C-alpha positions as CSV (number, residue, x, y, z in Angstrom):
1,M,82.7,65.3,21.0
2,G,84.7,66.9,23.8
3,K,84.1,70.4,22.4
4,H,80.3,69.7,22.2
5,I,80.2,68.6,25.8
6,A,82.2,71.6,26.9
7,A,79.8,73.9,25.0
8,I,76.7,72.3,26.7
9,V,78.4,72.6,30.1
10,L,79.2,76.3,29.4
11,I,75.6,77.1,28.3
12,F,74.3,75.3,31.4
13,L,76.6,77.3,33.7
14,F,75.7,80.6,32.2
15,T,72.0,79.9,32.3
16,T,72.2,78.7,35.9
17,C,73.9,81.9,36.9
18,A,71.2,83.9,35.2
19,W,68.5,82.0,37.0
20,I,70.2,82.4,40.4
21,I,70.6,86.1,39.8
22,L,66.9,86.4,38.9
23,G,65.8,84.3,41.9
24,T,67.9,86.3,44.3
25,S,66.5,89.5,43.0
26,I,62.9,88.3,43.3
27,V,63.5,87.1,46.9
28,A,65.3,90.3,48.0
29,R,62.5,92.5,46.5
30,S,59.8,90.3,48.0
31,N,61.4,90.4,51.5
32,S,61.9,94.1,51.3
33,A,58.3,94.7,50.2
34,D,57.1,92.2,52.9
35,S,58.7,94.0,55.8
36,G,57.5,97.4,54.7
37,L,54.0,96.3,53.8
38,T,53.6,94.3,57.1
39,R,54.3,97.4,59.1
40,G,51.7,99.3,57.1
41,V,49.1,96.5,57.6
42,E,49.8,96.4,61.3
43,S,49.4,100.2,61.6
44,N,46.1,100.2,59.7
45,W,44.6,96.9,60.8
46,G,46.4,95.4,63.8
47,S,49.2,93.1,64.8
48,A,49.4,89.6,66.2
49,Q,47.5,89.2,69.4
50,Q,48.2,87.3,72.6
51,Q,45.6,87.5,75.4
52,S,46.3,86.8,79.0
53,P,43.8,86.1,81.8
54,P,42.7,89.1,83.9
55,A,44.4,89.6,87.3
56,A,42.8,90.4,90.7
57,V,44.6,91.7,93.7
58,A,43.0,91.9,97.1
59,T,44.0,94.7,99.5
60,W,43.3,95.1,103.2
61,I,44.5,96.9,106.2
62,E,46.4,94.9,108.8
63,P,47.5,96.3,112.1
64,R,51.1,95.8,113.0
65,T,52.6,96.4,116.5
66,E,55.9,98.1,116.8
67,R,57.9,98.6,120.0
68,E,60.3,101.5,120.6
69,N,62.8,101.8,123.4
70,A,63.9,105.4,124.2
71,N,65.8,106.3,127.3
72,G,64.9,103.0,128.9
73,V,61.2,103.6,128.3
74,T,59.4,101.1,126.0
75,T,56.5,102.3,124.1
76,T,54.1,100.3,121.9
77,K,52.7,101.7,118.7
78,V,50.1,100.2,116.4
79,I,50.5,100.9,112.7
80,N,47.9,100.1,110.1
81,E,49.7,98.6,107.1
82,S,48.2,98.0,103.7
83,V,48.7,94.4,102.5
84,S,48.0,93.0,99.0
85,A,47.8,89.5,97.6
86,P,46.9,88.2,94.2
87,L,43.7,86.1,93.9
88,P,43.7,82.7,92.1
89,I,41.3,82.0,89.2
90,A,39.1,79.1,90.3
91,Q,37.2,78.8,87.0
92,S,37.5,80.0,83.4
93,R,34.9,79.8,80.7
94,I,36.1,81.4,77.4
95,R,34.6,81.8,74.0
96,V,36.7,83.0,71.0
97,A,35.4,83.5,67.4
98,L,38.1,83.9,64.7
99,D,36.9,85.2,61.3
100,L,39.6,85.2,58.6
101,E,39.5,88.2,56.2
102,Q,42.7,88.0,54.1
103,R,43.7,91.4,52.6
104,Q,46.0,92.3,49.8
105,K,48.5,95.1,50.0
106,G,50.7,95.7,47.0
107,L,51.4,92.3,45.5
108,L,51.3,90.4,48.8
109,W,48.4,88.8,50.7
110,F,48.2,89.1,54.5
111,A,46.2,86.8,56.9
112,T,44.2,89.4,58.7
113,Y,41.3,88.4,61.0
114,R,38.6,89.6,63.3
115,V,38.3,88.2,66.8
116,A,35.4,88.2,69.3
117,F,36.6,87.4,72.8
118,H,34.4,86.6,75.8
119,G,35.5,85.3,79.1
120,D,33.8,84.4,82.4
121,Y,36.2,84.1,85.4
122,V,35.7,83.2,89.0
123,F,38.2,84.5,91.5
124,Q,38.4,82.8,94.9
125,T,39.0,85.2,97.9
126,S,40.3,83.3,100.8
127,T,42.2,86.3,102.3
128,P,40.6,89.2,104.2
129,S,40.0,92.0,101.8
130,D,38.6,95.6,101.9
131,H,38.7,96.1,98.1
132,V,39.9,94.2,95.0
133,T,41.7,95.7,92.0
134,I,40.9,94.1,88.7
135,K,43.3,94.4,85.7
136,L,42.9,93.3,82.1
137,V,45.9,93.6,79.8
138,F,44.9,93.9,76.1
139,P,46.5,91.4,73.7
140,A,48.2,94.1,71.6
141,P,49.0,97.7,72.6
142,D,48.2,99.2,69.3
143,A,44.8,97.8,68.2
144,I,41.1,98.5,68.2
145,Y,38.8,97.2,70.9
146,D,35.1,97.6,70.3
147,D,32.2,96.5,72.5
148,L,34.4,96.4,75.6
149,V,32.6,94.7,78.5
150,V,34.1,94.4,82.0
151,R,31.6,93.4,84.7
152,A,32.2,92.3,88.3
153,D,29.4,90.4,89.9
154,G,27.1,91.4,87.2
155,K,27.8,95.2,87.5
156,P,29.8,97.3,85.1
157,L,33.2,98.1,86.5
158,P,34.4,101.7,86.3
159,L,37.7,101.5,84.3
160,A,40.9,103.4,84.1
161,T,43.2,103.0,81.1
162,E,47.0,102.8,81.5
163,N,49.8,101.3,79.4
164,G,47.7,99.0,77.2
165,A,45.5,97.8,80.1
166,V,42.3,98.7,81.9
167,S,41.8,98.4,85.6
168,G,39.1,99.0,88.2
169,V,38.6,98.8,92.0
170,I,35.6,97.1,93.7
171,P,34.8,96.9,97.4
172,H,34.6,93.3,98.3
173,P,34.3,91.4,101.6
174,S,36.5,88.4,102.3
175,G,35.4,84.9,101.5
176,A,32.9,85.7,98.7
177,P,34.0,84.7,95.2
178,I,34.2,87.3,92.5
179,H,32.5,86.7,89.1
180,L,34.2,88.6,86.4
181,E,33.0,89.0,82.8
182,V,35.2,90.5,80.1
183,G,34.6,90.8,76.4
184,Y,35.6,92.8,73.3
185,R,35.8,92.7,69.5
186,S,39.2,93.3,67.8
187,Q,41.3,92.5,64.8
188,G,44.8,91.2,64.3
189,L,47.3,89.7,61.9
190,G,48.8,86.2,61.5
191,T,48.3,84.6,64.9
192,W,46.1,84.7,67.9
193,N,47.2,83.2,71.3
194,Y,46.0,82.8,74.8
195,K,48.8,82.7,77.4
196,F,48.1,81.3,80.9
197,G,51.0,83.2,82.5
198,D,54.6,84.3,82.1
199,N,56.1,81.0,83.2
200,V,54.7,77.6,84.2
201,S,51.2,78.2,85.4
202,Q,48.5,76.2,87.2
203,V,45.0,76.3,85.7
204,H,41.8,75.1,87.4
205,D,38.5,74.2,85.8
206,F,39.3,75.7,82.4
207,V,37.2,75.5,79.3
208,M,37.8,77.4,76.0
209,Q,35.7,77.1,72.9
210,M,37.1,78.5,69.7
211,T,35.1,78.8,66.4
212,T,36.7,79.5,63.0
213,N,35.3,80.4,59.6
214,F,38.2,78.6,57.8
215,D,39.0,74.9,57.4
216,A,42.9,75.0,57.3
217,I,43.6,75.2,61.0
218,D,47.1,75.1,62.3
219,F,48.6,75.5,65.8
220,P,51.8,77.4,66.7
221,Q,54.9,75.7,68.2
222,G,54.5,75.5,71.9
223,G,50.8,75.4,71.6
224,L,48.3,73.0,73.1
225,S,46.2,70.9,70.8
226,P,42.4,71.0,71.4
227,T,40.9,68.2,73.4
228,T,38.0,67.9,71.0
229,K,37.4,69.1,67.4
230,T,34.1,69.3,65.6
231,K,33.5,70.4,62.0
232,S,31.1,73.3,61.9
233,G,30.1,74.7,58.5
234,R,33.1,76.2,56.7
235,G,35.3,76.0,59.9
236,W,35.8,74.2,63.2
237,L,34.6,74.2,66.7
238,L,37.6,73.6,68.9
239,T,37.5,72.9,72.7
240,W,40.2,72.9,75.3
241,K,39.0,71.5,78.6
242,Y,41.2,70.9,81.7
243,S,40.3,70.3,85.3
244,N,43.7,70.9,86.8
245,L,46.5,71.8,84.4
246,I,50.1,72.8,85.0
247,T,51.8,74.0,81.8
248,G,54.1,76.6,80.3
249,Y,52.4,76.2,76.9
250,R,49.7,78.4,75.4
251,I,46.6,78.0,73.3
252,G,46.9,79.5,69.8
253,M,45.9,79.6,66.2
254,V,47.9,80.3,63.1
255,M,45.9,81.8,60.3
256,P,46.1,80.2,56.8
257,E,48.0,82.2,54.2
258,K,47.5,82.5,50.5
259,L,50.3,81.5,48.1
260,Q,52.4,84.6,47.5
261,P,53.5,85.2,43.9
262,G,56.9,86.6,44.8
263,P,58.3,83.7,46.9
264,L,56.8,81.2,44.4
265,A,58.6,82.9,41.5
266,G,61.8,82.9,43.5
267,R,61.6,79.1,44.2
268,I,60.8,78.4,40.5
269,S,63.9,80.4,39.5
270,F,66.2,78.5,41.9
271,F,64.9,75.1,40.8
272,A,64.9,75.9,37.1
273,P,68.6,74.8,36.6
274,V,67.6,71.3,37.8
275,S,65.0,71.0,35.0
276,L,67.5,72.4,32.5
277,L,70.2,69.9,33.5
278,F,67.7,67.0,33.1
279,F,66.7,68.3,29.7
280,F,70.4,68.6,28.5
281,F,71.1,65.1,29.9
282,L,68.2,63.5,27.9
283,I,69.2,65.4,24.7
284,F,72.8,64.3,25.1
285,I,71.8,60.6,25.7
286,I,69.4,60.5,22.8
287,T,71.7,62.3,20.3
288,T,74.6,60.0,21.3
289,L,72.6,56.8,21.0
290,R,71.2,57.8,17.6
291,R,74.4,59.4,16.4
292,I,72.7,62.7,15.7
293,D,75.0,65.7,15.4
294,L,72.9,68.2,17.3
295,H,75.4,71.0,16.6
């Protein structure tokens, strides 16, 4: 009996080692292919995107008086100094449409998507200003942006492109609010996020409506849940609405992914010894109770 048990244990150990080697090989090859194929998909399609609100900086000339004392004689000189100050966003109305278009490269599936972004912002100008510089940073440096629209007070804004952003200057008197409209169509991979600022930020009169063409919605860690959710066809209509919010979190969406054959096969290989152990245990119990010489 002891030899029989030793033989079963030996067979189980050798089989377990074989399954572990197979599972490790599958996981290593899947991870290697995943890293290489992901870079290829990002270069051809686009990477994960994180949009930030546009920024507006008011600039004006402010006279400054300087006094100089030379040889006991005091002279007064007036210097015109350029002063700048950022303008706060008083209102935000944002619409985002996410269309999932999963693509296969090699043996792996990637959660690629198309995004249509449109935002209406109101900047409050309480400081004196001669002109205002508008800047919009794109959510990803290497991506495609089609149908780009940037309008200030209903007029197209002449733009200059620099370091993954567009900027323009408009003459603007002090006291009058600035209505800014921005929009584009783009495409990305995996996740889409909207970030209020680099640190804890204050947001006034904010409304974002997001539509999806997929049902399995998921939000990233550190992401705000929508205030309302409404089923819409195959997807959802999600709304974030805040009157006066202070937060360091962001708004985001994680695209659903298809089941990958490589990682699935690796998990099956790693858990196969458990099934084999259960099978050997049942066979041993049955043969022992019925006194069957299995060998």
